[in-house]
C-alpha positions as CSV (number, residue, x, y, z in Angstrom):
1,M,75.1,20.7,0.0
2,K,73.5,18.6,2.7
3,S,71.8,21.7,4.2
4,A,70.4,22.7,0.8
5,K,69.0,19.1,0.3
6,R,67.5,19.3,3.8
7,A,65.9,22.6,3.0
8,I,64.4,21.3,-0.2
9,T,63.1,18.2,1.6
10,L,61.5,20.3,4.4
11,A,59.9,22.6,1.8
12,A,58.5,19.6,-0.1
13,W,57.1,18.2,3.2
14,K,55.4,21.4,4.1
15,N,53.8,21.6,0.6
16,M,52.6,18.0,0.9
17,R,51.2,18.6,4.3
18,Q,49.2,21.7,3.1
19,V,47.8,19.6,0.2
20,L,46.9,16.7,2.5
21,V,45.2,18.9,5.1
22,K,43.4,20.9,2.5
23,G,42.2,17.6,0.9
24,I,41.0,16.4,4.3
25,W,39.6,19.5,5.9
26,G,39.2,21.9,3.1
27,C,41.6,24.5,4.6
28,S,45.3,25.1,5.0
29,A,47.2,24.8,8.3
30,P,50.3,26.8,9.5
31,A,53.3,25.3,11.1
32,G,52.7,23.2,14.2
33,L,50.4,20.3,14.9
34,V,47.9,19.9,12.1
35,F,45.1,18.5,14.3
36,E,45.0,21.8,16.3
37,R,43.3,23.3,13.2
38,Y,40.6,20.6,13.2
39,G,38.0,22.7,15.1
40,M,38.5,25.8,13.0
41,C,38.2,23.8,9.8
42,M,35.0,22.2,11.0
43,K,33.5,25.6,11.8
44,K,34.4,26.7,8.2
45,E,32.7,23.6,6.8
46,K,29.6,24.2,8.8
47,A,29.4,27.8,7.7
48,A,29.8,26.8,4.1
49,K,26.9,24.2,4.5
50,K,24.7,26.9,6.0
51,G,25.3,29.2,3.0
52,A,24.8,26.5,0.4
53,A,21.5,26.5,-1.5
54,A,18.8,24.1,-0.3
55,V,18.6,20.9,-2.3
56,P,15.0,20.3,-3.6
57,R,13.3,17.4,-1.9
58,Q,11.7,14.5,-3.7
59,P,7.9,14.4,-3.5
60,F,6.6,12.1,-0.8
61,K,4.4,10.0,-3.1
62,S,7.2,9.2,-5.5
63,H,9.5,8.5,-2.6
64,F,7.0,6.2,-0.9
65,K,6.4,4.4,-4.2
66,R,10.1,3.8,-4.7
67,Y,10.9,2.8,-1.1
68,W,7.6,1.3,0.1
69,Q,9.4,-1.8,1.5
70,L,11.3,0.3,4.0
71,Y,8.1,2.1,5.1
72,L,6.5,-1.4,5.6
73,M,9.4,-2.4,7.8
74,M,8.9,0.7,9.9
75,L,5.3,-0.2,10.5
76,V,6.0,-2.8,13.2
77,P,8.2,-0.6,15.5
78,I,5.8,2.4,15.0
79,I,2.9,0.2,16.1
80,H,5.0,-1.0,19.1
81,I,5.8,2.5,20.1
82,L,2.2,3.7,19.8
83,V,0.7,0.8,21.7
84,F,3.2,0.5,24.5
85,K,4.5,4.1,24.8
86,Y,1.8,6.5,23.8
87,V,-1.5,4.7,24.6
88,P,-0.5,4.1,28.2
89,M,-0.2,7.9,28.5
90,L,-4.0,8.0,28.6
91,G,-3.8,6.5,32.1
92,S,-2.0,9.6,33.3
93,V,-5.4,11.1,33.9
94,L,-5.6,9.0,37.1
95,A,-3.2,11.4,38.7
96,F,-6.0,14.0,38.7
97,R,-9.0,11.6,39.3
98,R,-9.9,9.3,42.2
99,Y,-9.7,5.6,41.3
100,R,-12.1,3.1,42.9
101,P,-11.7,-0.6,42.2
102,G,-14.4,-2.2,40.1
103,M,-15.4,1.1,38.6
104,S,-14.1,3.2,35.6
105,P,-10.4,2.6,34.8
106,F,-10.1,6.3,34.3
107,G,-11.3,7.3,37.8
108,T,-14.7,8.3,39.1
109,E,-14.3,11.9,40.2
110,W,-12.0,14.9,39.5
111,V,-9.7,15.8,42.4
112,G,-7.2,18.1,40.7
113,F,-3.8,18.3,42.3
114,H,-4.8,16.6,45.5
115,Y,-2.4,13.6,45.0
116,F,0.5,15.9,44.0
117,K,0.1,18.0,47.2
118,R,-0.1,14.7,49.1
119,F,3.2,13.2,47.9
120,L,5.0,16.6,48.1
121,T,4.4,16.6,51.8
122,D,5.2,12.9,52.2
123,N,8.6,12.2,53.8
124,M,8.7,8.7,52.2
125,F,8.6,10.4,48.7
126,W,11.4,12.8,49.5
127,R,13.6,10.0,50.8
128,A,13.0,8.0,47.6
129,F,13.6,11.1,45.5
130,R,16.9,11.7,47.3
131,N,18.0,8.1,47.0
132,T,17.2,8.1,43.3
133,L,19.2,11.3,42.6
134,V,22.2,10.1,44.6
135,L,22.3,6.6,43.0
136,S,21.7,8.1,39.5
137,F,24.5,10.7,40.0
138,M,26.9,8.0,41.1
139,N,26.0,5.8,38.2
140,L,26.4,8.6,35.7
141,V,29.7,9.9,37.1
142,I,31.3,6.4,37.2
143,N,29.6,4.5,34.4
144,F,29.4,7.2,31.7
145,P,33.1,7.7,31.0
146,I,34.2,4.1,31.5
147,P,32.7,2.8,28.2
148,I,34.4,5.7,26.4
149,I,37.8,5.0,27.9
150,F,37.3,1.2,27.3
151,A,36.4,1.8,23.6
152,I,39.4,4.1,23.0
153,F,41.8,1.6,24.7
154,L,40.3,-1.3,22.7
155,N,40.6,0.7,19.5
156,E,44.4,1.0,20.2
157,V,44.8,-2.8,20.3
158,K,46.6,-4.0,17.2
159,N,46.0,-7.7,17.6
160,A,42.7,-8.3,15.8
161,R,42.0,-11.7,17.5
162,F,42.7,-10.4,21.0
163,K,40.6,-7.3,20.3
164,K,37.6,-9.5,19.2
165,L,38.0,-11.7,22.2
166,V,38.0,-8.8,24.7
167,Q,35.0,-7.2,22.9
168,T,33.0,-10.4,23.0
169,V,33.8,-11.2,26.6
170,S,33.0,-7.6,27.7
171,Y,29.5,-7.4,26.1
172,M,28.3,-10.9,26.9
173,P,27.1,-10.0,30.5
174,R,24.5,-7.7,28.8
175,F,22.6,-10.8,27.9
176,I,22.5,-12.3,31.4
177,S,19.2,-11.8,33.1
178,T,19.1,-9.3,36.0
179,V,17.6,-12.0,38.3
180,V,20.6,-14.3,37.5
181,V,23.1,-11.5,38.1
182,I,21.6,-10.8,41.6
183,A,21.6,-14.5,42.3
184,I,25.3,-14.8,41.4
185,L,26.0,-11.7,43.4
186,G,24.2,-13.2,46.4
187,E,26.3,-16.3,46.3
188,L,29.6,-14.5,45.8
189,L,28.9,-12.0,48.7
190,S,27.2,-14.6,51.1
191,P,28.6,-14.2,54.6
192,S,28.7,-18.0,55.2
193,S,29.8,-19.5,51.9
194,G,30.6,-16.5,49.7
195,M,33.9,-16.4,47.8
196,V,34.6,-12.8,48.7
197,N,34.0,-13.2,52.5
198,N,36.0,-16.4,52.6
199,F,38.9,-14.6,50.9
200,L,38.7,-11.6,53.3
201,Q,38.5,-13.9,56.3
202,N,41.3,-16.3,55.3
203,V,43.8,-13.7,54.0
204,F,43.1,-10.6,56.2
205,G,41.2,-12.1,59.1
206,I,38.1,-9.9,58.5
207,V,34.9,-10.9,60.1
208,P,32.3,-12.0,57.4
209,V,30.1,-9.1,56.2
210,Y,26.6,-9.4,54.9
211,F,27.2,-7.0,52.0
212,M,23.8,-7.4,50.3
213,N,22.1,-6.4,53.6
214,D,24.3,-3.5,54.6
215,A,23.1,-0.1,53.5
216,K,26.6,1.4,53.2
217,Y,27.5,-1.1,50.5
218,F,24.3,-1.0,48.5
219,R,25.0,1.9,46.2
220,W,28.6,0.7,45.3
221,I,27.3,-2.8,44.6
222,Y,24.6,-1.4,42.3
223,V,27.0,0.9,40.4
224,F,29.8,-1.7,39.9
225,T,27.4,-4.5,38.8
226,D,26.1,-2.0,36.2
227,T,29.7,-1.4,35.1
228,W,30.3,-5.1,34.7
229,Q,27.0,-5.7,32.9
230,F,26.8,-2.8,30.5
231,M,30.4,-1.4,29.9
232,G,31.1,-3.6,26.9
233,W,27.7,-3.2,25.4
234,T,27.7,0.6,25.6
235,A,31.3,0.6,24.3
236,I,30.0,-0.8,21.0
237,I,28.4,2.5,20.2
238,Y,31.6,4.4,20.7
239,L,33.7,1.8,18.8
240,A,31.3,2.3,15.9
241,A,31.8,6.0,16.0
242,I,35.6,5.6,16.2
243,T,35.6,3.3,13.2
244,G,33.9,6.0,11.2
245,I,36.7,8.5,11.7
246,N,38.7,9.3,8.6
247,T,42.0,7.5,8.8
248,E,43.7,10.4,7.0
249,L,43.2,12.5,10.1
250,Y,45.4,10.1,12.0
251,E,48.0,10.0,9.2
252,A,48.2,13.8,9.1
253,A,48.6,14.0,12.9
254,E,51.3,11.2,12.8
255,M,53.3,13.1,10.1
256,D,53.2,16.1,12.3
257,G,54.8,14.1,15.1
258,A,51.7,13.5,17.3
259,T,52.0,10.8,19.9
260,R,49.2,8.2,20.4
261,I,47.9,10.1,23.4
262,Q,47.8,13.4,21.4
263,K,45.9,11.7,18.6
264,V,43.3,10.5,21.1
265,F,42.8,13.9,22.6
266,H,43.0,15.9,19.3
267,V,41.5,13.5,16.8
268,T,39.5,10.7,18.4
269,L,37.7,12.6,21.1
270,P,36.7,15.6,19.0
271,S,35.4,13.3,16.2
272,I,33.2,11.2,18.6
273,L,32.0,14.2,20.6
274,P,28.6,14.3,19.0
275,T,28.0,10.7,19.9
276,I,29.2,11.3,23.5
277,M,26.8,14.3,23.9
278,V,23.8,12.3,22.6
279,M,24.6,9.5,25.0
280,L,25.0,12.0,27.9
281,I,21.7,13.7,27.2
282,L,19.9,10.3,27.1
283,D,21.6,9.2,30.3
284,V,20.7,12.5,32.1
285,G,17.0,12.1,30.9
286,R,17.0,8.6,32.6
287,M,18.3,9.8,35.9
288,L,15.0,9.2,37.7
289,T,14.3,5.9,36.0
290,L,16.9,3.5,37.4
291,G,17.0,-0.2,36.9
292,F,13.8,-1.1,38.9
293,E,14.3,-4.8,38.7
294,K,17.8,-4.8,40.1
295,V,16.9,-2.4,43.0
296,L,13.8,-4.4,43.8
297,L,15.8,-7.7,43.9
298,M,18.5,-6.1,46.1
299,Y,16.0,-4.4,48.4
300,T,15.8,-5.5,52.0
301,P,14.3,-3.9,55.1
302,A,17.9,-3.3,56.4
303,N,19.0,-1.3,53.4
304,S,15.7,0.3,52.6
305,G,17.0,3.7,53.8
306,V,19.2,3.9,50.7
307,S,17.6,1.4,48.3
308,D,14.0,2.8,48.3
309,I,13.8,4.8,45.0
310,I,10.9,6.4,43.1
311,D,10.2,3.3,41.1
312,T,10.0,1.0,44.1
313,L,7.8,3.6,45.9
314,V,5.5,3.6,42.9
315,Y,5.4,-0.2,42.8
316,R,4.7,-0.5,46.5
317,T,2.1,2.3,46.5
318,G,0.3,1.3,43.3
319,L,0.4,-2.5,43.1
320,T,0.9,-3.5,46.8
321,N,-1.4,-0.9,48.4
322,Q,-3.6,-0.5,45.3
323,N,-3.4,3.3,45.5
324,Y,-3.3,3.7,41.8
325,S,-4.1,7.4,41.6
326,Y,-1.3,8.3,44.1
327,A,1.2,6.1,42.4
328,T,0.3,7.6,39.0
329,A,0.8,11.2,40.3
330,I,4.3,10.2,41.5
331,G,5.2,8.5,38.2
332,L,3.9,11.5,36.2
333,F,6.0,13.9,38.3
334,S,9.0,11.7,37.7
335,G,8.4,11.8,33.9
336,L,8.0,15.5,33.9
337,I,11.4,15.9,35.7
338,G,12.9,13.6,33.1
339,V,11.6,15.8,30.2
340,I,13.0,18.9,31.9
341,L,16.4,17.3,32.4
342,V,16.6,16.2,28.7
343,T,15.5,19.7,27.5
344,V,18.0,21.5,29.7
345,S,20.9,19.2,28.9
346,N,20.2,19.3,25.2
347,T,20.1,23.2,25.3
348,V,23.4,23.3,27.2
349,S,25.0,20.8,24.8
350,K,24.0,22.8,21.8
351,K,25.4,26.0,23.2
352,V,28.7,24.5,24.4
353,T,29.5,22.0,21.6
354,G,26.9,22.7,18.9
355,D,25.5,19.2,19.0
356,G,22.3,17.9,20.4
357,I,19.5,15.3,19.9
358,Y,17.1,17.9,18.4
């Protein structure tokens, strides 16, 4: 009798699970973990969307008349982008023309690729290029996954007050000026009165080290200050993506006996994968444009072998030495490399995961 009741209960549970999964994902699942069918169901859903008839679009005039307030709000950011992003592109012509102070701002004579050939044979440029790539790669490898992990851990916290407190404390450093951050860092790492050196000397007997002036510590200081300053702020994006996940997916996985770790790997991560890929593509595109202010403030002649990056080279060449055409050529080359990196990473992302920024 007990075995018969148990069989009836098991059959009812299987039917309920099929109904639940079909209601959530639009397809049935066999025995086993339900969330393992997530990817296949999503592929079926995408195929169905592709085969569906196109919905007729509303004419622009009627749409503009109905939502003109929203278009008016878009006007300010559009003007900002045009004035500060696109208009300065006209100055890129200096990379191909010779600039002389007091004469035309767009140069006086056409020199073609003269400045490009010049910096491609310049050892200072290749040192800055290498330093930029190494520092960017370290920053990407360390600081890209940390906000994702932090957001997932924070999402698992059940105490709402503690969760809000941690989130607030973690993103507050984002609003501290870079100048203030480097000033605080200089005080903490000072060889004479710094808290870190005093601790190392009193506890371990280590001779005080001038961390800010030592080339071997520069990259690690840069990367971990970025972790402290931007981890919580970037995690907000991933927390928003996690919040948008359908809770029924977690309920279905829990009824199938999934642990919290399994739900993270089979429900949370696949659901926020499009957001992760977009952020990765944007970070890859910014590999040659590091935080110029922080590097410049941390720059000293002693650590210049590793701290001199493309942005500081352009600053020193263009503004300090007033060689604007040469600096423009270096900046244009850096921008073109960024475009290529974004295009390649977006293509790879679309082929591997099916998601991209365009």
